All heavy atoms as a GROMACS GRO file, in nm:
protein
  588
    1GLU      N    1   9.821  -2.270  -2.467
    1GLU     CA    2   9.857  -2.247  -2.606
    1GLU      C    3   9.923  -2.368  -2.669
    1GLU      O    4   9.900  -2.399  -2.786
    1GLU     CB    5   9.947  -2.124  -2.617
    1GLU     CG    6   9.880  -1.997  -2.582
    1GLU     CD    7   9.970  -1.878  -2.590
    1GLU    OE1    8  10.071  -1.883  -2.657
    1GLU    OE2    9   9.936  -1.778  -2.524
    2VAL      N   10  10.007  -2.437  -2.589
    2VAL     CA   11  10.077  -2.556  -2.639
    2VAL      C   12   9.976  -2.664  -2.674
    2VAL      O   13   9.984  -2.725  -2.780
    2VAL     CB   14  10.181  -2.604  -2.536
    2VAL    CG1   15  10.238  -2.738  -2.578
    2VAL    CG2   16  10.288  -2.503  -2.512
    3LEU      N   17   9.881  -2.688  -2.586
    3LEU     CA   18   9.783  -2.789  -2.611
    3LEU      C   19   9.696  -2.755  -2.733
    3LEU      O   20   9.664  -2.844  -2.816
    3LEU     CB   21   9.693  -2.815  -2.490
    3LEU     CG   22   9.753  -2.888  -2.375
    3LEU    CD1   23   9.662  -2.891  -2.257
    3LEU    CD2   24   9.791  -3.033  -2.416
    4THR      N   25   9.658  -2.627  -2.746
    4THR     CA   26   9.579  -2.585  -2.859
    4THR      C   27   9.654  -2.609  -2.990
    4THR      O   28   9.598  -2.658  -3.088
    4THR     CB   29   9.543  -2.437  -2.847
    4THR    OG1   30   9.467  -2.418  -2.726
    4THR    CG2   31   9.458  -2.391  -2.964
    5ALA      N   32   9.783  -2.577  -2.990
    5ALA     CA   33   9.864  -2.601  -3.109
    5ALA      C   34   9.872  -2.749  -3.142
    5ALA      O   35   9.863  -2.789  -3.261
    5ALA     CB   36  10.003  -2.542  -3.093
    6ARG      N   37   9.891  -2.830  -3.039
    6ARG     CA   38   9.896  -2.976  -3.062
    6ARG      C   39   9.763  -3.026  -3.119
    6ARG      O   40   9.756  -3.112  -3.208
    6ARG     CB   41   9.929  -3.050  -2.937
    6ARG     CG   42  10.078  -3.036  -2.898
    6ARG     CD   43  10.115  -3.102  -2.772
    6ARG     NE   44  10.057  -3.231  -2.747
    6ARG     CZ   45  10.046  -3.291  -2.629
    6ARG    NH1   46  10.094  -3.229  -2.521
    6ARG    NH2   47   9.992  -3.408  -2.619
    7CYS      N   48   9.653  -2.975  -3.063
    7CYS     CA   49   9.518  -3.014  -3.113
    7CYS      C   50   9.506  -2.977  -3.262
    7CYS      O   51   9.459  -3.059  -3.342
    7CYS     CB   52   9.412  -2.943  -3.029
    7CYS     SG   53   9.242  -2.971  -3.089
    8GLU      N   54   9.546  -2.854  -3.296
    8GLU     CA   55   9.538  -2.810  -3.435
    8GLU      C   56   9.620  -2.896  -3.528
    8GLU      O   57   9.589  -2.907  -3.649
    8GLU     CB   58   9.574  -2.664  -3.444
    8GLU     CG   59   9.468  -2.575  -3.379
    8GLU     CD   60   9.509  -2.429  -3.370
    8GLU    OE1   61   9.616  -2.392  -3.422
    8GLU    OE2   62   9.432  -2.353  -3.311
    9ARG      N   63   9.725  -2.959  -3.476
    9ARG     CA   64   9.809  -3.052  -3.554
    9ARG      C   65   9.757  -3.190  -3.561
    9ARG      O   66   9.819  -3.280  -3.617
    9ARG     CB   67   9.952  -3.048  -3.501
    9ARG     CG   68  10.027  -2.919  -3.532
    9ARG     CD   69  10.177  -2.930  -3.507
    9ARG     NE   70  10.210  -2.977  -3.372
    9ARG     CZ   71  10.231  -2.899  -3.270
    9ARG    NH1   72  10.224  -2.767  -3.281
    9ARG    NH2   73  10.266  -2.952  -3.149
   10GLY      N   74   9.641  -3.217  -3.493
   10GLY     CA   75   9.579  -3.350  -3.505
   10GLY      C   76   9.601  -3.440  -3.386
   10GLY      O   77   9.583  -3.561  -3.397
   11ASP      N   78   9.631  -3.383  -3.270
   11ASP     CA   79   9.651  -3.460  -3.148
   11ASP      C   80   9.517  -3.465  -3.073
   11ASP      O   81   9.483  -3.371  -3.001
   11ASP     CB   82   9.762  -3.398  -3.063
   11ASP     CG   83   9.796  -3.474  -2.938
   11ASP    OD1   84   9.713  -3.547  -2.887
   11ASP    OD2   85   9.910  -3.454  -2.890
   12GLY      N   86   9.448  -3.578  -3.084
   12GLY     CA   87   9.316  -3.591  -3.022
   12GLY      C   88   9.316  -3.572  -2.872
   12GLY      O   89   9.231  -3.498  -2.816
   13PRO      N   90   9.407  -3.639  -2.798
   13PRO     CA   91   9.410  -3.617  -2.652
   13PRO      C   92   9.432  -3.474  -2.612
   13PRO      O   93   9.377  -3.426  -2.512
   13PRO     CB   94   9.521  -3.711  -2.607
   13PRO     CG   95   9.523  -3.820  -2.708
   13PRO     CD   96   9.494  -3.751  -2.840
   14ALA      N   97   9.512  -3.402  -2.688
   14ALA     CA   98   9.531  -3.261  -2.660
   14ALA      C   99   9.402  -3.180  -2.676
   14ALA      O  100   9.368  -3.096  -2.597
   14ALA     CB  101   9.640  -3.201  -2.748
   15CYS      N  102   9.324  -3.218  -2.778
   15CYS     CA  103   9.194  -3.152  -2.797
   15CYS      C  104   9.101  -3.178  -2.682
   15CYS      O  105   9.024  -3.091  -2.640
   15CYS     CB  106   9.129  -3.203  -2.930
   15CYS     SG  107   9.221  -3.165  -3.081
   16VAL      N  108   9.105  -3.301  -2.628
   16VAL     CA  109   9.023  -3.338  -2.510
   16VAL      C  110   9.061  -3.245  -2.392
   16VAL      O  111   8.974  -3.194  -2.322
   16VAL     CB  112   9.038  -3.484  -2.473
   16VAL    CG1  113   8.970  -3.515  -2.343
   16VAL    CG2  114   8.983  -3.575  -2.584
   17GLU      N  115   9.192  -3.227  -2.374
   17GLU     CA  116   9.237  -3.142  -2.265
   17GLU      C  117   9.194  -2.996  -2.282
   17GLU      O  118   9.153  -2.929  -2.186
   17GLU     CB  119   9.391  -3.152  -2.250
   17GLU     CG  120   9.437  -3.285  -2.196
   17GLU     CD  121   9.382  -3.320  -2.056
   17GLU    OE1  122   9.375  -3.225  -1.973
   17GLU    OE2  123   9.346  -3.435  -2.034
   18VAL      N  124   9.204  -2.948  -2.405
   18VAL     CA  125   9.164  -2.809  -2.431
   18VAL      C  126   9.014  -2.796  -2.407
   18VAL      O  127   8.966  -2.698  -2.349
   18VAL     CB  128   9.203  -2.768  -2.575
   18VAL    CG1  129   9.147  -2.626  -2.608
   18VAL    CG2  130   9.354  -2.766  -2.592
   19ALA      N  131   8.938  -2.894  -2.453
   19ALA     CA  132   8.793  -2.891  -2.428
   19ALA      C  133   8.764  -2.888  -2.280
   19ALA      O  134   8.677  -2.808  -2.235
   19ALA     CB  135   8.727  -3.013  -2.494
   20ALA      N  136   8.834  -2.966  -2.200
   20ALA     CA  137   8.809  -2.971  -2.056
   20ALA      C  138   8.844  -2.835  -1.993
   20ALA      O  139   8.772  -2.790  -1.904
   20ALA     CB  140   8.896  -3.081  -1.992
   21GLN      N  141   8.948  -2.773  -2.041
   21GLN     CA  142   8.980  -2.640  -1.989
   21GLN      C  143   8.871  -2.538  -2.018
   21GLN      O  144   8.836  -2.461  -1.928
   21GLN     CB  145   9.115  -2.593  -2.047
   21GLN     CG  146   9.234  -2.671  -1.998
   21GLN     CD  147   9.362  -2.632  -2.070
   21GLN    OE1  148   9.363  -2.551  -2.163
   21GLN    NE2  149   9.473  -2.695  -2.029
   22HIS      N  150   8.819  -2.542  -2.139
   22HIS     CA  151   8.711  -2.450  -2.173
   22HIS      C  152   8.584  -2.479  -2.093
   22HIS      O  153   8.514  -2.387  -2.050
   22HIS     CB  154   8.684  -2.452  -2.324
   22HIS     CG  155   8.785  -2.376  -2.404
   22HIS    ND1  156   8.795  -2.238  -2.400
   22HIS    CD2  157   8.884  -2.419  -2.486
   22HIS    CE1  158   8.893  -2.202  -2.481
   22HIS    NE2  159   8.950  -2.309  -2.530
   23ARG      N  160   8.559  -2.606  -2.070
   23ARG     CA  161   8.442  -2.644  -1.991
   23ARG      C  162   8.455  -2.589  -1.847
   23ARG      O  163   8.358  -2.533  -1.790
   23ARG     CB  164   8.422  -2.796  -1.991
   23ARG     CG  165   8.290  -2.843  -1.937
   23ARG     CD  166   8.259  -2.992  -1.957
   23ARG     NE  167   8.374  -3.081  -1.975
   23ARG     CZ  168   8.421  -3.122  -2.096
   23ARG    NH1  169   8.365  -3.079  -2.207
   23ARG    NH2  170   8.527  -3.200  -2.103
   24GLU      N  171   8.574  -2.603  -1.790
   24GLU     CA  172   8.598  -2.553  -1.656
   24GLU      C  173   8.582  -2.402  -1.648
   24GLU      O  174   8.543  -2.348  -1.544
   24GLU     CB  175   8.738  -2.592  -1.608
   24GLU     CG  176   8.751  -2.739  -1.574
   24GLU     CD  177   8.894  -2.782  -1.541
   24GLU    OE1  178   8.977  -2.692  -1.512
   24GLU    OE2  179   8.919  -2.902  -1.544
   25LEU      N  180   8.616  -2.335  -1.755
   25LEU     CA  181   8.602  -2.186  -1.761
   25LEU      C  182   8.462  -2.142  -1.793
   25LEU      O  183   8.434  -2.021  -1.791
   25LEU     CB  184   8.699  -2.130  -1.865
   25LEU     CG  185   8.850  -2.147  -1.834
   25LEU    CD1  186   8.935  -2.102  -1.952
   25LEU    CD2  187   8.886  -2.063  -1.710
   26GLY      N  188   8.373  -2.238  -1.821
   26GLY     CA  189   8.237  -2.204  -1.852
   26GLY      C  190   8.207  -2.172  -1.998
   26GLY      O  191   8.096  -2.131  -2.031
   27ASP      N  192   8.309  -2.191  -2.083
   27ASP     CA  193   8.288  -2.163  -2.227
   27ASP      C  194   8.245  -2.294  -2.293
   27ASP      O  195   8.327  -2.365  -2.357
   27ASP     CB  196   8.419  -2.110  -2.285
   27ASP     CG  197   8.401  -2.060  -2.428
   27ASP    OD1  198   8.297  -2.091  -2.492
   27ASP    OD2  199   8.493  -1.990  -2.480
   28LEU      N  200   8.122  -2.327  -2.280
   28LEU     CA  201   8.070  -2.456  -2.324
   28LEU      C  202   8.067  -2.468  -2.475
   28LEU      O  203   8.085  -2.580  -2.527
   28LEU     CB  204   7.930  -2.480  -2.270
   28LEU     CG  205   7.922  -2.480  -2.112
   28LEU    CD1  206   7.781  -2.503  -2.064
   28LEU    CD2  207   8.018  -2.583  -2.053
   29GLY      N  208   8.049  -2.361  -2.548
   29GLY     CA  209   8.053  -2.368  -2.692
   29GLY      C  210   8.190  -2.409  -2.746
   29GLY      O  211   8.203  -2.496  -2.833
   30ARG      N  212   8.295  -2.348  -2.688
   30ARG     CA  213   8.434  -2.384  -2.733
   30ARG      C  214   8.466  -2.524  -2.684
   30ARG      O  215   8.536  -2.598  -2.752
   30ARG     CB  216   8.532  -2.282  -2.680
   30ARG     CG  217   8.517  -2.151  -2.753
   30ARG     CD  218   8.627  -2.059  -2.719
   30ARG     NE  219   8.722  -2.070  -2.825
   30ARG     CZ  220   8.835  -2.004  -2.835
   30ARG    NH1  221   8.869  -1.922  -2.740
   30ARG    NH2  222   8.914  -2.020  -2.936
   31ALA      N  223   8.417  -2.560  -2.565
   31ALA     CA  224   8.442  -2.696  -2.516
   31ALA      C  225   8.383  -2.799  -2.612
   31ALA      O  226   8.450  -2.895  -2.646
   31ALA     CB  227   8.382  -2.713  -2.376
   32ALA      N  228   8.263  -2.773  -2.657
   32ALA     CA  229   8.196  -2.864  -2.750
   32ALA      C  230   8.273  -2.870  -2.884
   32ALA      O  231   8.293  -2.975  -2.943
   32ALA     CB  232   8.053  -2.824  -2.778
   33ALA      N  233   8.324  -2.758  -2.932
   33ALA     CA  234   8.398  -2.750  -3.055
   33ALA      C  235   8.525  -2.831  -3.047
   33ALA      O  236   8.560  -2.907  -3.138
   33ALA     CB  237   8.430  -2.606  -3.094
   34TYR      N  238   8.596  -2.819  -2.936
   34TYR     CA  239   8.721  -2.896  -2.919
   34TYR      C  240   8.691  -3.046  -2.898
   34TYR      O  241   8.763  -3.133  -2.944
   34TYR     CB  242   8.808  -2.840  -2.809
   34TYR     CG  243   8.887  -2.721  -2.853
   34TYR    CD1  244   8.852  -2.591  -2.821
   34TYR    CD2  245   9.000  -2.738  -2.936
   34TYR    CE1  246   8.924  -2.484  -2.866
   34TYR    CE2  247   9.072  -2.630  -2.979
   34TYR     CZ  248   9.035  -2.503  -2.945
   34TYR     OH  249   9.107  -2.394  -2.989
   35SER      N  250   8.581  -3.076  -2.832
   35SER     CA  251   8.540  -3.214  -2.819
   35SER      C  252   8.507  -3.277  -2.956
   35SER      O  253   8.543  -3.390  -2.984
   35SER     CB  254   8.419  -3.230  -2.725
   35SER     OG  255   8.453  -3.188  -2.597
   36ARG      N  256   8.441  -3.197  -3.040
   36ARG     CA  257   8.408  -3.244  -3.176
   36ARG      C  258   8.537  -3.270  -3.253
   36ARG      O  259   8.549  -3.369  -3.322
   36ARG     CB  260   8.325  -3.138  -3.249
   36ARG     CG  261   8.290  -3.181  -3.391
   36ARG     CD  262   8.215  -3.074  -3.468
   36ARG     NE  263   8.104  -3.020  -3.393
   36ARG     CZ  264   7.977  -3.064  -3.402
   36ARG    NH1  265   7.946  -3.162  -3.485
   36ARG    NH2  266   7.881  -3.008  -3.333
   37ARG      N  267   8.636  -3.183  -3.238
   37ARG     CA  268   8.764  -3.199  -3.308
   37ARG      C  269   8.832  -3.328  -3.256
   37ARG      O  270   8.878  -3.406  -3.340
   37ARG     CB  271   8.858  -3.075  -3.280
   37ARG     CG  272   8.997  -3.095  -3.330
   37ARG     CD  273   9.009  -3.068  -3.481
   37ARG     NE  274   9.150  -3.059  -3.515
   37ARG     CZ  275   9.201  -3.126  -3.617
   37ARG    NH1  276   9.126  -3.199  -3.697
   37ARG    NH2  277   9.329  -3.120  -3.643
   38ALA      N  278   8.829  -3.352  -3.130
   38ALA     CA  279   8.887  -3.472  -3.075
   38ALA      C  280   8.814  -3.597  -3.125
   38ALA      O  281   8.876  -3.697  -3.167
   38ALA     CB  282   8.884  -3.471  -2.920
   39CYS      N  283   8.683  -3.592  -3.130
   39CYS     CA  284   8.604  -3.704  -3.180
   39CYS      C  285   8.633  -3.726  -3.328
   39CYS      O  286   8.649  -3.843  -3.372
   39CYS     CB  287   8.457  -3.680  -3.156
   39CYS     SG  288   8.351  -3.818  -3.192
   40ASP      N  289   8.644  -3.620  -3.408
   40ASP     CA  290   8.676  -3.634  -3.548
   40ASP      C  291   8.811  -3.698  -3.565
   40ASP      O  292   8.839  -3.763  -3.669
   40ASP     CB  293   8.677  -3.498  -3.619
   40ASP     CG  294   8.541  -3.438  -3.634
   40ASP    OD1  295   8.438  -3.512  -3.618
   40ASP    OD2  296   8.531  -3.316  -3.664
   41LEU      N  297   8.898  -3.683  -3.463
   41LEU     CA  298   9.031  -3.746  -3.467
   41LEU      C  299   9.031  -3.887  -3.406
   41LEU      O  300   9.131  -3.944  -3.376
   41LEU     CB  301   9.134  -3.659  -3.394
   41LEU     CG  302   9.161  -3.528  -3.467
   41LEU    CD1  303   9.238  -3.433  -3.371
   41LEU    CD2  304   9.241  -3.550  -3.594
   42ALA      N  305   8.908  -3.938  -3.384
   42ALA     CA  306   8.885  -4.076  -3.334
   42ALA      C  307   8.928  -4.092  -3.191
   42ALA      O  308   8.962  -4.206  -3.150
   42ALA     CB  309   8.950  -4.182  -3.423
   43ASP      N  310   8.920  -3.989  -3.110
   43ASP     CA  311   8.951  -4.002  -2.970
   43ASP      C  312   8.822  -4.032  -2.895
   43ASP      O  313   8.728  -3.954  -2.893
   43ASP     CB  314   9.011  -3.873  -2.914
   43ASP     CG  315   9.057  -3.888  -2.771
   43ASP    OD1  316   8.971  -3.900  -2.685
   43ASP    OD2  317   9.178  -3.891  -2.750
   44PRO      N  318   8.812  -4.154  -2.831
   44PRO     CA  319   8.686  -4.194  -2.767
   44PRO      C  320   8.644  -4.097  -2.653
   44PRO      O  321   8.527  -4.080  -2.626
   44PRO     CB  322   8.712  -4.333  -2.719
   44PRO     CG  323   8.859  -4.346  -2.713
   44PRO     CD  324   8.911  -4.257  -2.823
   45PHE      N  325   8.742  -4.038  -2.584
   45PHE     CA  326   8.713  -3.945  -2.474
   45PHE      C  327   8.651  -3.818  -2.531
   45PHE      O  328   8.561  -3.759  -2.470
   45PHE     CB  329   8.837  -3.916  -2.392
   45PHE     CG  330   8.880  -4.034  -2.312
   45PHE    CD1  331   8.964  -4.130  -2.370
   45PHE    CD2  332   8.840  -4.051  -2.184
   45PHE    CE1  333   9.004  -4.241  -2.293
   45PHE    CE2  334   8.878  -4.162  -2.106
   45PHE     CZ  335   8.962  -4.257  -2.163
   46GLY      N  336   8.698  -3.776  -2.645
   46GLY     CA  337   8.638  -3.660  -2.713
   46GLY      C  338   8.494  -3.690  -2.760
   46GLY      O  339   8.404  -3.605  -2.744
   47CYS      N  340   8.472  -3.809  -2.810
   47CYS     CA  341   8.338  -3.849  -2.850
   47CYS      C  342   8.244  -3.852  -2.732
   47CYS      O  343   8.127  -3.807  -2.738
   47CYS     CB  344   8.336  -3.980  -2.924
   47CYS     SG  345   8.422  -3.980  -3.082
   48ALA      N  346   8.289  -3.902  -2.616
   48ALA     CA  347   8.209  -3.907  -2.499
   48ALA      C  348   8.179  -3.769  -2.448
   48ALA      O  349   8.064  -3.739  -2.406
   48ALA     CB  350   8.283  -3.986  -2.390
   49ALA      N  351   8.276  -3.680  -2.453
   49ALA     CA  352   8.251  -3.539  -2.411
   49ALA      C  353   8.149  -3.473  -2.500
   49ALA      O  354   8.061  -3.397  -2.452
   49ALA     CB  355   8.383  -3.462  -2.406
   50LEU      N  356   8.162  -3.493  -2.630
   50LEU     CA  357   8.066  -3.433  -2.724
   50LEU      C  358   7.928  -3.494  -2.704
   50LEU      O  359   7.830  -3.421  -2.708
   50LEU     CB  360   8.116  -3.451  -2.868
   50LEU     CG  361   8.030  -3.388  -2.975
   50LEU    CD1  362   8.015  -3.239  -2.953
   50LEU    CD2  363   8.091  -3.416  -3.115
   51ALA      N  364   7.923  -3.622  -2.681
   51ALA     CA  365   7.794  -3.688  -2.650
   51ALA      C  366   7.727  -3.624  -2.530
   51ALA      O  367   7.610  -3.596  -2.534
   51ALA     CB  368   7.814  -3.835  -2.631
   52ARG      N  369   7.804  -3.603  -2.424
   52ARG     CA  370   7.751  -3.540  -2.306
   52ARG      C  371   7.698  -3.398  -2.336
   52ARG      O  372   7.591  -3.358  -2.292
   52ARG     CB  373   7.856  -3.531  -2.195
   52ARG     CG  374   7.796  -3.477  -2.064
   52ARG     CD  375   7.896  -3.472  -1.952
   52ARG     NE  376   8.008  -3.381  -1.987
   52ARG     CZ  377   8.137  -3.410  -1.970
   52ARG    NH1  378   8.172  -3.523  -1.914
   52ARG    NH2  379   8.226  -3.321  -2.005
   53ALA      N  380   7.773  -3.322  -2.420
   53ALA     CA  381   7.728  -3.187  -2.455
   53ALA      C  382   7.597  -3.195  -2.531
   53ALA      O  383   7.505  -3.114  -2.503
   53ALA     CB  384   7.838  -3.118  -2.540
   54TRP      N  385   7.584  -3.287  -2.625
   54TRP     CA  386   7.460  -3.301  -2.701
   54TRP      C  387   7.348  -3.351  -2.614
   54TRP      O  388   7.232  -3.312  -2.629
   54TRP     CB  389   7.480  -3.392  -2.819
   54TRP     CG  390   7.539  -3.324  -2.938
   54TRP    CD1  391   7.549  -3.190  -2.960
   54TRP    CD2  392   7.595  -3.385  -3.053
   54TRP    NE1  393   7.609  -3.166  -3.080
   54TRP    CE2  394   7.639  -3.281  -3.143
   54TRP    CE3  395   7.616  -3.515  -3.090
   54TRP    CZ2  396   7.697  -3.308  -3.262
   54TRP    CZ3  397   7.673  -3.542  -3.213
   54TRP    CH2  398   7.718  -3.439  -3.300
   55GLU      N  399   7.378  -3.440  -2.520
   55GLU     CA  400   7.276  -3.488  -2.429
   55GLU      C  401   7.219  -3.379  -2.340
   55GLU      O  402   7.100  -3.369  -2.320
   55GLU     CB  403   7.336  -3.600  -2.341
   55GLU     CG  404   7.243  -3.656  -2.238
   55GLU     CD  405   7.306  -3.758  -2.150
   55GLU    OE1  406   7.433  -3.764  -2.138
   55GLU    OE2  407   7.232  -3.836  -2.086
   56ARG      N  408   7.307  -3.295  -2.289
   56ARG     CA  409   7.268  -3.192  -2.193
   56ARG      C  410   7.247  -3.052  -2.254
   56ARG      O  411   7.202  -2.964  -2.186
   56ARG     CB  412   7.376  -3.176  -2.086
   56ARG     CG  413   7.397  -3.306  -2.010
   56ARG     CD  414   7.507  -3.291  -1.910
   56ARG     NE  415   7.531  -3.420  -1.844
   56ARG     CZ  416   7.628  -3.436  -1.756
   56ARG    NH1  417   7.709  -3.338  -1.724
   56ARG    NH2  418   7.644  -3.554  -1.697
   57GLY      N  419   7.277  -3.037  -2.382
   57GLY     CA  420   7.264  -2.907  -2.442
   57GLY      C  421   7.366  -2.806  -2.390
   57GLY      O  422   7.337  -2.689  -2.377
   58GLU      N  423   7.487  -2.855  -2.366
   58GLU     CA  424   7.594  -2.770  -2.315
   58GLU      C  425   7.674  -2.711  -2.430
   58GLU      O  426   7.767  -2.773  -2.480
   58GLU     CB  427   7.682  -2.852  -2.221
   58GLU     CG  428   7.615  -2.902  -2.098
   58GLU     CD  429   7.700  -2.988  -2.010
   58GLU    OE1  430   7.808  -3.037  -2.056
   58GLU    OE2  431   7.662  -3.008  -1.893
   59GLY      N  432   7.640  -2.590  -2.467
   59GLY     CA  433   7.713  -2.522  -2.574
   59GLY      C  434   7.665  -2.558  -2.714
   59GLY      O  435   7.716  -2.502  -2.812
   60VAL      N  436   7.572  -2.651  -2.724
   60VAL     CA  437   7.513  -2.696  -2.853
   60VAL      C  438   7.365  -2.718  -2.831
   60VAL      O  439   7.322  -2.735  -2.717
   60VAL     CB  440   7.581  -2.822  -2.904
   60VAL    CG1  441   7.725  -2.800  -2.942
   60VAL    CG2  442   7.573  -2.935  -2.802
   61GLN      N  443   7.292  -2.728  -2.938
   61GLN     CA  444   7.151  -2.769  -2.927
   61GLN      C  445   7.144  -2.913  -2.882
   61GLN      O  446   7.223  -2.997  -2.934
   61GLN     CB  447   7.081  -2.753  -3.063
   61GLN     CG  448   7.059  -2.608  -3.101
   61GLN     CD  449   6.963  -2.541  -3.009
   61GLN    OE1  450   6.861  -2.598  -2.964
   61GLN    NE2  451   6.995  -2.414  -2.977
   62PRO      N  452   7.058  -2.950  -2.791
   62PRO     CA  453   7.044  -3.090  -2.753
   62PRO      C  454   7.008  -3.176  -2.868
   62PRO      O  455   6.928  -3.140  -2.954
   62PRO     CB  456   6.931  -3.088  -2.649
   62PRO     CG  457   6.919  -2.946  -2.604
   62PRO     CD  458   6.968  -2.860  -2.721
   63ASP      N  459   7.070  -3.294  -2.875
   63ASP     CA  460   7.042  -3.392  -2.982
   63ASP      C  461   7.062  -3.530  -2.924
   63ASP      O  462   7.169  -3.588  -2.931
   63ASP     CB  463   7.138  -3.370  -3.099
   63ASP     CG  464   7.102  -3.450  -3.222
   63ASP    OD1  465   7.031  -3.553  -3.206
   63ASP    OD2  466   7.140  -3.414  -3.334
   64PRO      N  467   6.952  -3.581  -2.859
   64PRO     CA  468   6.964  -3.711  -2.793
   64PRO      C  469   7.006  -3.827  -2.884
   64PRO      O  470   7.082  -3.915  -2.844
   64PRO     CB  471   6.826  -3.732  -2.735
   64PRO     CG  472   6.760  -3.599  -2.728
   64PRO     CD  473   6.826  -3.522  -2.842
   65ALA      N  474   6.957  -3.826  -3.006
   65ALA     CA  475   6.997  -3.935  -3.098
   65ALA      C  476   7.144  -3.930  -3.132
   65ALA      O  477   7.214  -4.035  -3.131
   65ALA     CB  478   6.912  -3.925  -3.226
   66ALA      N  479   7.194  -3.812  -3.161
   66ALA     CA  480   7.339  -3.801  -3.188
   66ALA      C  481   7.421  -3.835  -3.064
   66ALA      O  482   7.530  -3.897  -3.077
   66ALA     CB  483   7.371  -3.658  -3.235
   67ALA      N  484   7.375  -3.791  -2.946
   67ALA     CA  485   7.443  -3.823  -2.823
   67ALA      C  486   7.455  -3.976  -2.806
   67ALA      O  487   7.563  -4.028  -2.774
   67ALA     CB  488   7.374  -3.761  -2.705
   68THR      N  489   7.344  -4.045  -2.825
   68THR     CA  490   7.346  -4.192  -2.812
   68THR      C  491   7.444  -4.258  -2.908
   68THR      O  492   7.524  -4.345  -2.871
   68THR     CB  493   7.207  -4.249  -2.833
   68THR    OG1  494   7.117  -4.193  -2.730
   68THR    CG2  495   7.203  -4.400  -2.820
   69ALA      N  496   7.443  -4.211  -3.033
   69ALA     CA  497   7.535  -4.269  -3.131
   69ALA      C  498   7.678  -4.244  -3.090
   69ALA      O  499   7.764  -4.330  -3.107
   69ALA     CB  500   7.507  -4.208  -3.268
   70LEU      N  501   7.711  -4.126  -3.037
   70LEU     CA  502   7.846  -4.094  -2.996
   70LEU      C  503   7.885  -4.174  -2.873
   70LEU      O  504   8.001  -4.213  -2.859
   70LEU     CB  505   7.866  -3.946  -2.973
   70LEU     CG  506   7.885  -3.865  -3.098
   70LEU    CD1  507   7.899  -3.720  -3.064
   70LEU    CD2  508   8.005  -3.912  -3.176
   71TYR      N  509   7.792  -4.194  -2.780
   71TYR     CA  510   7.823  -4.278  -2.662
   71TYR      C  511   7.858  -4.421  -2.706
   71TYR      O  512   7.953  -4.479  -2.656
   71TYR     CB  513   7.707  -4.281  -2.563
   71TYR     CG  514   7.693  -4.166  -2.472
   71TYR    CD1  515   7.578  -4.098  -2.455
   71TYR    CD2  516   7.807  -4.124  -2.397
   71TYR    CE1  517   7.568  -3.990  -2.369
   71TYR    CE2  518   7.798  -4.015  -2.309
   71TYR     CZ  519   7.676  -3.951  -2.296
   71TYR     OH  520   7.668  -3.841  -2.209
   72VAL      N  521   7.789  -4.473  -2.805
   72VAL     CA  522   7.816  -4.607  -2.856
   72VAL      C  523   7.957  -4.607  -2.920
   72VAL      O  524   8.037  -4.696  -2.897
   72VAL     CB  525   7.708  -4.653  -2.957
   72VAL    CG1  526   7.754  -4.779  -3.028
   72VAL    CG2  527   7.578  -4.678  -2.885
   73SER      N  528   7.983  -4.504  -3.001
   73SER     CA  529   8.115  -4.496  -3.066
   73SER      C  530   8.228  -4.485  -2.962
   73SER      O  531   8.331  -4.551  -2.974
   73SER     CB  532   8.117  -4.374  -3.156
   73SER     OG  533   8.246  -4.355  -3.213
   74ALA      N  534   8.206  -4.406  -2.856
   74ALA     CA  535   8.306  -4.391  -2.753
   74ALA      C  536   8.327  -4.521  -2.678
   74ALA      O  537   8.442  -4.558  -2.651
   74ALA     CB  538   8.263  -4.279  -2.657
   75CYS      N  539   8.219  -4.591  -2.655
   75CYS     CA  540   8.231  -4.717  -2.583
   75CYS      C  541   8.306  -4.817  -2.668
   75CYS      O  542   8.400  -4.885  -2.617
   75CYS     CB  543   8.090  -4.773  -2.552
   75CYS     SG  544   8.089  -4.930  -2.465
   76LEU      N  545   8.273  -4.828  -2.793
   76LEU     CA  546   8.346  -4.922  -2.881
   76LEU      C  547   8.493  -4.881  -2.899
   76LEU      O  548   8.576  -4.967  -2.925
   76LEU     CB  549   8.276  -4.927  -3.016
   76LEU     CG  550   8.135  -4.988  -3.019
   76LEU    CD1  551   8.071  -4.975  -3.153
   76LEU    CD2  552   8.141  -5.133  -2.972
   77GLY      N  553   8.520  -4.752  -2.880
   77GLY     CA  554   8.658  -4.704  -2.890
   77GLY      C  555   8.738  -4.723  -2.766
   77GLY      O  556   8.858  -4.693  -2.760
   78GLY      N  557   8.674  -4.772  -2.656
   78GLY     CA  558   8.746  -4.796  -2.536
   78GLY      C  559   8.714  -4.708  -2.419
   78GLY      O  560   8.774  -4.721  -2.310
   79HIS      N  561   8.614  -4.623  -2.430
   79HIS     CA  562   8.570  -4.539  -2.318
   79HIS      C  563   8.462  -4.613  -2.244
   79HIS      O  564   8.341  -4.600  -2.272
   79HIS     CB  565   8.523  -4.404  -2.369
   79HIS     CG  566   8.490  -4.306  -2.259
   79HIS    ND1  567   8.361  -4.286  -2.216
   79HIS    CD2  568   8.571  -4.226  -2.185
   79HIS    CE1  569   8.364  -4.196  -2.122
   79HIS    NE2  570   8.489  -4.159  -2.101
   80ALA      N  571   8.499  -4.698  -2.148
   80ALA     CA  572   8.407  -4.787  -2.080
   80ALA      C  573   8.290  -4.718  -2.014
   80ALA      O  574   8.177  -4.769  -2.018
   80ALA     CB  575   8.485  -4.869  -1.977
   81PRO      N  576   8.307  -4.599  -1.950
   81PRO     CA  577   8.190  -4.534  -1.888
   81PRO      C  578   8.076  -4.501  -1.987
   81PRO      O  579   7.963  -4.488  -1.949
   81PRO     CB  580   8.244  -4.407  -1.828
   81PRO     CG  581   8.390  -4.431  -1.810
   81PRO     CD  582   8.429  -4.523  -1.922
   82SER      N  583   8.111  -4.487  -2.114
   82SER     CA  584   8.010  -4.456  -2.214
   82SER      C  585   7.915  -4.573  -2.233
   82SER      O  586   7.804  -4.559  -2.270
   82SER     CB  587   8.073  -4.421  -2.347
   82SER     OG  588   8.140  -4.298  -2.336
   0.00000   0.00000   0.00000
């Protein structure tokens, strides 16, 4: 609950953590939504997570072009694995 509240207040890394928790629980739709929030807050890890969701169709419709664009954004933001 604490991380969710921080995410709602605009804390990108908190959103990434909430997304990871939902992914671990198998709630891929909510994981993608929190990854999108993190990415909207310019968190490169959130963008990478959302890119992976779009690439694999995890909780969202697959969108390879959008995934590629987000991987580039994440990489430029400092997420080297992207």
